[in-house]
C-alpha positions in Angstrom: 3.2 31.6 -82.6 4.3 33.7 -85.4 2.2 35.8 -87.6 2.0 34.8 -91.3 1.6 37.4 -94.0 -2.0 35.7 -94.8 -2.6 35.8 -90.3 -1.5 39.6 -91.2 -3.7 40.2 -93.6 -6.9 38.9 -92.0 -5.8 41.0 -88.7 -5.1 44.3 -90.6 -8.2 43.8 -92.8 -10.2 43.5 -89.3 -8.4 46.3 -88.1 -9.5 48.7 -91.1 -13.2 47.6 -90.3 -12.9 48.9 -87.0 -11.4 52.0 -87.9 -14.1 53.1 -90.4 -17.0 52.3 -87.6 -14.6 54.7 -85.4 -13.9 57.5 -87.8 -17.7 58.1 -87.2 -17.0 59.3 -84.0 -15.7 62.8 -82.8 -12.1 63.3 -82.1 -10.9 64.3 -78.9 -8.7 67.7 -79.1 -4.8 67.4 -78.4 -2.8 64.5 -78.8 -5.6 62.0 -78.3 -4.5 58.2 -79.4 -6.9 56.8 -81.5 -7.9 56.1 -85.1 -9.2 57.9 -87.6 -12.0 60.9 -87.8 -14.4 62.2 -89.9 -12.3 65.5 -92.3 -14.2 68.9 -91.8 -17.7 68.7 -92.8 -17.5 71.6 -94.6 -14.8 70.6 -97.3 -15.7 69.7 -100.7 -14.6 66.5 -102.2 -11.1 66.9 -103.6 -12.9 65.5 -106.7 -14.5 69.0 -107.4 -11.1 70.0 -108.8 -10.8 69.4 -112.6 -7.9 67.5 -114.1 -6.1 70.2 -115.2 -5.5 72.0 -111.9 -4.1 68.5 -110.3 -1.3 69.0 -112.5 -0.2 71.9 -111.1 0.2 73.2 -107.3 -1.7 76.0 -107.0 -5.5 75.1 -106.6 -7.3 72.9 -104.4 -10.8 72.7 -103.7 -12.4 74.4 -100.8 -10.8 72.9 -97.3 -8.1 71.5 -98.9 -6.0 74.7 -99.7 -2.4 75.0 -97.8 -3.8 78.1 -96.1 -6.8 76.9 -94.8 -5.3 73.6 -93.5 -1.9 75.0 -92.3 -3.6 77.9 -90.3 -5.9 75.4 -88.7 -3.1 73.3 -87.7 -0.6 75.9 -86.9 -3.4 77.8 -84.9 -4.1 74.1 -83.2 -0.4 73.6 -82.4 0.0 77.1 -80.5 -2.7 75.6 -77.8 -1.5 72.1 -77.3 0.4 70.7 -74.6 4.3 69.9 -74.6 4.7 66.6 -75.7 6.3 65.3 -72.7 6.4 67.5 -69.3 9.7 66.9 -68.7 11.7 67.9 -71.7 10.7 69.3 -75.0 11.6 66.2 -77.7 11.8 66.1 -81.2 8.2 65.7 -82.4 7.0 68.9 -80.7 10.6 70.4 -82.5 9.1 69.5 -85.9 5.4 70.5 -85.4 6.9 74.2 -83.9 9.4 74.4 -86.7 6.4 73.9 -89.0 4.4 76.1 -87.4 7.1 78.9 -88.0 7.2 78.5 -91.5 4.0 78.4 -92.5 3.7 81.6 -90.3 6.8 83.6 -92.0 5.5 82.7 -95.9 2.1 83.6 -94.9 3.3 86.8 -92.8 0.9 86.1 -90.0 2.9 88.2 -87.8 0.0 87.6 -84.7 1.0 83.8 -85.0 4.8 84.2 -85.1 4.3 86.3 -81.9 2.1 83.4 -80.3 4.6 80.9 -81.2 7.7 83.0 -79.9 5.3 83.4 -76.5 4.9 79.5 -76.3 9.1 79.2 -76.1 10.1 82.3 -74.1 9.2 80.5 -71.1 12.0 78.0 -71.5 14.7 80.9 -71.3 13.5 81.3 -67.4 10.9 79.3 -65.2 10.5 76.5 -67.7 14.2 75.8 -68.6 14.3 72.4 -67.0 12.5 71.5 -70.5 15.4 72.2 -72.5 16.9 69.0 -73.8 20.2 67.9 -73.0 23.0 69.3 -75.0 24.1 67.2 -78.0 23.9 63.9 -76.0 21.8 62.4 -78.2 20.5 62.9 -81.8 17.0 63.3 -80.7 18.1 66.1 -78.3 20.3 67.7 -80.3 17.7 68.3 -83.1 16.1 71.1 -80.5 18.9 73.4 -81.8 17.0 74.0 -85.1 14.0 75.5 -83.3 15.7 78.5 -81.5 17.8 79.1 -84.8 14.4 79.3 -86.8 13.4 81.8 -84.0 16.5 83.8 -84.7 15.9 84.3 -88.3 12.4 85.7 -87.8 13.3 87.8 -85.1 17.2 88.5 -84.9 17.0 88.6 -81.0 20.4 86.9 -80.4 19.2 84.6 -77.3 18.2 82.3 -80.3 21.1 82.4 -82.1 23.2 81.7 -78.9 21.1 78.7 -77.8 20.7 77.1 -81.3 24.4 77.3 -82.2 25.2 75.6 -78.5 23.1 72.8 -80.1 24.6 72.9 -83.6 28.5 73.0 -82.4 28.3 70.7 -79.6 26.7 68.3 -82.3 30.3 68.0 -83.6 32.1 68.6 -80.6 34.0 65.1 -81.5 33.6 64.2 -84.5 34.5 60.5 -86.0 37.7 60.0 -88.1 35.5 60.1 -91.3 34.4 64.0 -89.8 30.8 62.3 -88.8 29.2 63.9 -86.0 29.5 61.5 -82.9 25.8 61.2 -82.8 26.2 58.7 -86.1 24.1 55.4 -85.9 22.8 54.9 -89.1 19.1 55.4 -88.5 17.1 56.6 -91.4 15.5 59.0 -89.6 18.9 60.1 -88.0 19.9 62.0 -91.5 17.0 64.4 -90.8 17.3 64.9 -86.9 21.2 65.7 -87.5 21.0 67.4 -90.8 18.4 70.0 -90.0 20.3 71.3 -87.3 23.4 72.4 -89.3 21.3 73.8 -92.3 19.4 75.6 -89.8 22.6 76.8 -88.4 23.6 77.7 -91.9 21.1 80.1 -92.7 20.9 81.5 -89.4 25.2 82.4 -90.1 25.8 81.9 -93.5 28.7 80.0 -92.2 29.4 77.4 -94.8 31.3 74.9 -92.2 27.6 73.9 -91.3 26.7 73.0 -94.9 29.6 71.2 -95.3 28.7 69.1 -91.9 25.3 68.5 -93.0 26.2 67.3 -96.6 28.7 65.0 -95.5 26.2 63.2 -93.2 23.9 62.9 -96.1 26.1 61.4 -98.5 27.4 58.9 -95.6 23.6 57.6 -94.8 22.9 57.6 -98.4 25.9 55.1 -99.0 25.1 53.2 -95.9 21.1 52.7 -96.1 19.7 53.5 -99.9 18.7 50.3 -101.8 19.3 49.8 -105.4 15.4 50.4 -105.8 16.2 54.1 -104.2 14.2 53.7 -100.9 16.3 53.2 -97.5 16.1 50.2 -94.9 15.5 51.6 -91.3 18.8 50.6 -90.2 21.3 48.1 -91.8 20.2 45.3 -89.7 16.3 45.9 -90.3 15.6 45.6 -94.1 12.1 46.7 -94.3 11.0 50.4 -96.1 9.4 52.0 -93.2 7.0 54.7 -94.5 8.0 57.6 -91.7 11.5 56.2 -91.5 12.0 56.8 -95.5 10.3 60.0 -95.2 12.4 61.8 -93.1 15.2 61.0 -95.3 13.0 62.7 -98.2 12.6 65.5 -96.2 16.0 65.9 -95.1 17.5 65.7 -98.7 14.9 68.4 -99.5 15.6 70.7 -96.8 19.6 70.2 -97.4 19.4 71.2 -101.1 17.2 74.2 -101.1 20.5 75.9 -99.6 23.5 73.5 -100.6 25.3 74.9 -103.9 25.6 73.3 -107.1 29.2 73.5 -106.9 29.8 72.0 -103.7 31.3 68.7 -103.7 28.1 66.7 -102.2 25.4 68.3 -104.1 25.8 66.0 -107.0 25.8 62.6 -104.6 22.7 63.9 -103.0 21.0 65.1 -105.4 21.4 61.7 -107.4 20.3 60.1 -104.4 17.2 62.3 -104.0 16.0 61.5 -107.5 16.5 58.0 -107.0 14.2 58.0 -104.3 11.5 59.9 -105.7 11.1 58.1 -108.6 10.9 55.1 -106.8 8.1 56.6 -104.4 6.2 57.1 -107.5 6.0 53.8 -108.0 4.3 52.9 -104.7 1.9 55.8 -104.4 -1.7 54.5 -104.2 -4.8 55.7 -106.1 -5.8 58.3 -102.9 -2.1 59.6 -103.1 -1.1 58.4 -100.1 1.5 55.7 -99.2 1.6 52.8 -96.6 3.3 52.0 -93.5 5.6 49.8 -95.1 5.9 51.5 -98.6 6.3 48.3 -100.5 3.3 46.2 -98.4 -0.1 46.3 -100.1 -1.7 44.9 -97.0 -0.2 48.0 -94.9 -2.2 51.0 -93.9 -2.4 54.4 -95.1 0.0 56.6 -93.5 -0.3 60.5 -92.7 3.1 61.3 -91.6 5.3 59.6 -94.4 2.8 60.8 -96.9 3.0 64.5 -95.6 6.8 64.1 -95.7 7.0 63.0 -99.5 4.3 65.7 -100.2 7.3 67.7 -99.1 9.7 66.8 -100.9 8.1 66.6 -104.3 6.7 70.0 -103.7 9.6 71.1 -102.9 11.7 69.5 -105.9 9.3 70.9 -108.4 9.4 74.6 -107.4 12.9 74.5 -107.3 13.1 72.6 -110.5 15.0 69.4 -109.5 12.0 67.2 -110.5 9.7 67.1 -113.3 6.9 69.1 -113.1 4.7 67.3 -115.3 5.7 64.0 -113.4 5.7 64.6 -110.1 3.4 68.1 -109.7 0.4 65.9 -110.0 1.7 63.1 -107.5 2.4 66.0 -105.0 -1.4 67.4 -105.4 -2.6 63.9 -104.8 -0.4 63.7 -101.7 -1.7 66.6 -100.6 -5.4 66.2 -100.6 -5.1 62.5 -99.7 -3.4 64.1 -96.6 -5.9 66.6 -95.7 -8.6 64.3 -96.0 -7.1 62.7 -92.7 -7.6 65.8 -91.1 -10.2 65.7 -88.5 -12.8 68.3 -87.2 -10.2 69.2 -84.2 -7.6 70.3 -86.9 -5.5 66.6 -85.6 -4.0 64.6 -88.4 -5.4 60.9 -88.2 -3.8 57.7 -89.0 -0.5 58.6 -87.7 2.1 55.8 -87.1 2.9 55.5 -82.9 6.9 56.0 -82.3 8.8 53.5 -83.4 12.2 51.8 -82.9 13.9 49.7 -84.7 13.0 45.7 -85.0 13.9 43.0 -87.8 10.3 41.9 -87.7 7.6 42.1 -90.4 4.5 42.0 -88.4 6.3 44.6 -85.7 6.0 47.5 -88.5 2.7 46.1 -90.1 1.0 46.4 -86.5 2.0 49.6 -85.4 -0.9 51.7 -83.7 -2.3 54.5 -85.5 -2.4 58.1 -83.4 -4.3 61.4 -83.9 -3.1 64.8 -83.1 0.4 62.7 -82.9 3.3 65.9 -83.6 4.7 63.5 -86.2 1.9 63.7 -88.0 0.9 67.3 -87.5 4.5 68.4 -88.5 4.5 67.1 -92.3 1.1 68.6 -93.2 2.4 72.0 -91.7 6.2 71.6 -93.9 4.2 70.8 -96.9 1.4 73.6 -96.4 4.6 76.0 -96.2 6.3 74.4 -99.2 3.2 74.7 -101.2 2.9 78.7 -100.2 6.5 79.4 -100.6 7.8 81.1 -104.0 
């Protein structure tokens, strides 16, 4: 029998009660799959910070600082098992990249060394874990990781490996010049563009920025709706939280490097600002956004919230967004997100991996995971963004 919105609301309310009961149980280490757990016991309540400080991005209560939360999650990543045993896939790449960015902005050489040591066996006895090159967007995204290691170490092995992925991604562009991996799913916009942006950061070759900007503009034209948000795909008219998060992060990462004089800059900045304006309207009083952004009956979700926080922090710090409007929203999102960090440095209430389906209940009833790299990564990105000058 097809679920109605009323029956869904009842079901979700019952699920929320189960989550509240489960939150009193201790969390398991690693990528435990479950519901929310209590945050660190030594944290001060976020209400302890003054209203004036909430208007900025510098002051957070004990336990909520980007230094503390980022360090805890990055160190936890170092000892985490691979996401899959047979290959490195994009959620692990995202958390690895976030850990490296956090280590970079905090000048934590010991952490960089640990993250490098996790990667180096891929050149030898664990080479089977390397994903296929350029055959699918989820695999190609791996190239962003060795490029980050090259930027940090200047070891040419990482550059050569990363550029293999970046260049093969554009080996057979279509008639518009888009990568052959283009399928117009909302999350792909980040997966594709971050590899090209990283290739630009590593080489300063403008062709990589041109590719990323062309792709971003095409995805904007195809998927952004009049309210500024994005459908998961043209045939799936739902504003999925993490899907929109991928797009927000993708635009913010690209705009960090795209010159204002670039022919696609104005289009991407306009799309970014339109989206962020809409997001302000849907943010909850707890600082969170929901699994389906425009559905009050949906549950507060951490990975999308972390991604939106990153996009807002980056926009405020670069002057693309109005400080007085967006800094308080970013502050609330960060403190809300860190409140979902359990005593084992696992982010809770992370939406499970999600394919696309034209079904409301499919999105509303997605399972909540604890410690999933989809959720660990955005917290790390945002911690680094908060600390980045």
